[in-house]
C-alpha positions as CSV (number, residue, x, y, z in Angstrom):
1,M,135.8,88.7,78.8
2,L,135.6,89.1,82.9
3,K,137.6,87.7,84.5
4,H,135.4,85.3,87.8
5,R,138.6,85.5,89.6
6,G,138.7,83.1,93.1
7,F,136.9,81.4,90.7
8,P,139.0,77.6,90.7
9,G,140.6,76.6,87.5
10,R,140.2,73.7,86.8
11,F,138.7,70.4,89.5
12,P,142.0,69.1,91.4
13,G,143.8,66.2,90.4
14,T,143.0,66.0,86.9
15,D,142.9,68.3,82.6
16,H,139.0,69.7,83.8
17,Q,139.0,73.2,83.9
18,F,136.6,75.4,84.4
19,V,138.2,78.4,83.2
20,I,140.3,80.4,80.7
21,R,143.1,81.4,80.4
22,R,142.7,84.2,77.9
23,A,139.4,85.1,75.3
24,N,139.3,84.0,71.3
25,M,140.0,86.8,70.4
26,K,139.3,86.2,66.2
27,E,137.1,83.3,66.3
28,G,135.6,84.7,69.5
29,A,133.5,82.8,72.1
30,S,132.8,78.9,71.9
31,K,128.9,78.5,71.1
32,L,127.5,76.7,74.7
33,I,126.1,74.0,73.3
34,V,123.7,71.1,75.2
35,R,125.2,68.3,76.3
36,E,123.6,65.3,76.6
37,R,125.2,63.6,80.2
38,F,124.8,59.3,79.7
39,P,124.4,56.8,82.1
40,D,127.7,55.5,81.4
41,R,130.0,58.5,81.9
42,R,133.8,58.1,83.1
43,P,132.8,58.6,87.6
44,T,135.7,61.4,87.4
45,D,133.4,63.4,84.2
46,R,130.8,62.7,87.2
47,D,132.7,64.6,89.6
48,A,133.7,67.8,87.7
49,D,130.4,67.9,86.9
50,A,129.3,67.5,90.6
51,A,132.5,69.9,91.8
52,F,131.8,72.4,88.6
53,M,128.1,73.6,90.0
54,A,129.1,73.7,93.6
55,A,131.6,76.2,92.5
56,L,129.0,77.6,90.7
57,W,127.5,77.7,93.7
58,D,129.7,79.1,95.6
59,H,130.3,81.9,93.5
60,F,127.2,83.0,92.1
61,G,124.4,81.6,94.1
62,E,120.9,82.2,92.7
63,E,122.3,85.0,90.7
64,P,123.0,85.2,87.0
65,F,126.5,85.6,86.0
66,E,128.5,86.7,83.2
67,R,129.8,83.5,81.3
68,G,133.0,85.9,80.8
69,N,136.2,83.1,81.3
70,L,133.9,80.0,82.0
71,D,135.2,77.2,79.6
72,A,132.7,76.2,77.3
73,G,133.0,72.9,77.7
74,R,131.9,73.0,80.8
75,L,129.0,74.3,80.7
76,S,128.2,73.0,78.1
77,W,127.7,69.8,80.3
78,L,124.7,72.0,82.6
79,F,123.6,74.0,79.9
80,G,119.8,73.7,79.1
81,R,119.2,71.6,82.8
82,E,121.4,73.7,85.2
83,V,121.9,76.5,84.2
84,V,120.4,78.0,81.9
85,P,119.5,82.0,79.9
86,A,119.1,84.4,82.0
87,T,118.3,86.9,79.3
88,D,116.2,86.7,76.1
89,P,117.2,86.9,73.1
90,F,120.7,85.2,74.1
91,D,123.6,85.0,72.5
92,P,125.4,81.4,72.7
93,A,128.8,82.6,71.3
94,S,129.0,85.5,73.8
95,Y,131.5,86.0,76.6
96,D,128.8,88.7,77.8
97,A,126.2,86.7,77.7
98,L,124.0,86.2,81.0
99,L,123.6,82.5,83.1
100,R,121.5,81.4,86.2
101,I,121.6,78.6,87.4
102,D,118.5,76.6,88.0
103,V,117.8,75.8,91.5
104,K,115.7,73.0,91.6
105,Q,117.1,71.3,88.2
106,A,120.6,71.5,89.7
107,R,119.2,70.2,93.5
108,A,117.0,67.4,91.8
109,A,120.8,66.7,89.7
110,F,123.3,67.6,92.5
111,P,121.7,66.1,95.2
112,Q,125.7,66.6,97.4
113,V,125.6,70.0,96.5
114,F,122.9,70.8,98.1
115,E,122.7,69.7,101.7
116,S,123.5,71.3,104.1
């Protein structure tokens, strides 16, 4: 499992984690799923999504990136919309899976991240 050095570990002041410490050797990587973001989510959840997207953008930009130690739960809130598979076929339960940011979708969902 690739560890993304320099990537923030969690959203400051919360328990929302962005990375995992070690691979699950028995069961493998948690499967990425598409999670619907309902409008009534808590503000800290929405802020964590924006901070995670900002970290992805700062770290990887438009280039494909390996899932590695990025948290499956946090990725799943963006998966299928702002973060999409970079390869076909795609294994949603692999630490080696390649992902990329769909910049158009990400700009629409998180305009504050892309303002400069």
